N, C-alpha and C positions, 0 to 999 in steps of 0.2 A: 504494500500500500504506500502511496506517495505521501510524504510528510508535507506539512504546510510549507516548509522551506523549499522542498523540491517543486511543489506546485507553483510557488511564487517565482522561483528561478525560471521554471519553464515558461510561465506567462510573460515574464520580463524579457526572456530571450526571443519569444515568438511575436511579440507585440508589433515590432516594426515591419516584419514580413507580412503579418496578417493585415496591417493597415494598407500596405502597398497593394496587396492582393485585392482587398475590398475596394480600394480607390480605383484600381484598374477596371473592376467590374461595374461599379456604380457611378464613377466619375464625379463624385461629390465628397469633399473632405469631411464635412460635418456628418453626413450619413455614414461614411466609412468609419469614422470614430465611433459612432453609435453602434454600428454593426459589430466592430471588434470588441467593444465593451460588453455588449450583450452576449457574444459568443464566449468571452472569458468568464462571465458570471455563470452562464449555463454550465460550462466545464467545471468550475469550482463547486457549484451547488449540487450537480447531479453525478459527477464523475470524479470528484476530488479524492474518493477513497480507492480509486483504481491504481494499479502499479504505475510507477513513473514511466516505464517503457511504453505503456499504452497511451499516454497523454498526447503525443504528436498526432497519431492517427485519429483519435477521438476529436481532438480540437479541429483538425482539418474538416472532418465531416460536419461538426457543429457549425463551423464558419461557413461552409458551403450552404447548409440548410438555412442559416440566418440570412445570407445574401438572397437566396430564393424567396424567403419570407418577405424580405424588403421589397423585392420586385412585385410580389403578389399584392402587398399592401399598397404600393404605389399605383398599381393598375386599378385597384378598386377605388382608391382615393381620387385618382384623376377622372375616373368615370363619373363619380358622384359630384365632384366639384364642377365638371363641365356641364352636367345636367342641371344643377341647381344654382349655378353662379348667376350673379346679377349681370348678365350680358345683354339682356333685352333693353331697349330704350325705355325711358320713363314714360313716354307717351305710348300707351298700349294700342292706340288707334292707327299707328303707322303701318300701313299695309306694304310698304316698300322695304321694310326691314328684312335684311338677309343675314342670317346668322353667320354663314361662312365668310361673308365680306367683312363683318364687324368683329369676328372673333380673332384676336391676335395672340399668338402664343409667345411666351417669353423667349427672347432670342437666346440661342444656345441650348435650349431645353430640347428634350427628345421630341416633344410635341411640335416644335418649330421645324423639325427636320422633315424634308419632303419625303414622300413615299418612295420616290426613286432613290434618294440618298440612303434611306433605311434599307431598302432592298439591296443596293450595291454594297453597303457595309456588311450586311448579313451574308451575302454571297462571298465576299472577300474573306470574312472570318471562317466560313465553312471551308473554303479552299485552303486556307492556312491550316486549319484543323486537320484536313485530309492529308496535307503534305507532311505535317508533323507525325501523323500515324504511319506514314510510309518510311520514316527514318528507321535505320537499324535500332534494335532495342537499346543498346548501351548509349548510342548517340541521343536517342529520344529521352532516356532517363537523365542523362547529364544535362541536356538542354532544358528540360522542364524543371529540374531541381535548381539550376543556376539562374535561369531567366524568369521562370514562372513563380517558383517558391522563394526566389531571391536568397538562396543559400550561397555561402561563400565556397571557394574551391576546397578548403579543408573539410567543411561539413559535407559537401557533396562526395568527396573521396571516401570519407568514413562511411557514409550511407551506402555507397556503391561497392565498397570493399576493394578499392583500387588506389593507385597513387594519384597525387595531385596532377602530375604530368599527364596521366591518362585522361583525367577529367578535362583538362585544357584541350587535349587532342580531340576528344569526343565532341566537346562544345564547338570547337573550330570547324570540324568536319560537318557538324549538324547545321551551323549557321551558313556555311558556304553552300551546302546542298539545298537548304531552304531558299536562300537567295537566288540560286540558279533556277530552281523549279518554279519559283514565283515569277521571276523575270521572264521565263519562257511562256508563262501564262499571261504576261502583260501587266503584272502587278508590281508596282514600285512602292516600297514603304519608306 
């Protein structure tokens, strides 16, 4: 069973990576901080009695679920806000009122993004995901640990059971392979 000190050390060590992960997903600093805090509280309350070795995997699953919950709440909130917001004119007799012409989304928000932009972004992310899946196993592991989980070279080497030089080689090969395959598909990042 993890001691309070082990749990505290784990949470302190994972905080920065978890924040970057959440920020990458939700693209909002305040929401990312809330998500990380909520995930840490859930881990401490529900799984604080688990062995220290199990904490990383438990925390990753809790963080992913907390991010999904955030998106679900946002979707519901946005639906109700747009339905009941005060966007109609004060004069209810205005027959020329067009909701779509008068509804302005906040610039930079997901709602302000055009359907074409959303579709293009989703297609590019799907292509990137497929290309990552095509990488050899060790390259994919090193790439995801280093650039997705934001682990340093030493942490990645320990997790993969190899040398730091091997991690660097795997990451280099993975990034070059991804860049080449994406460039061949006309995607420039």
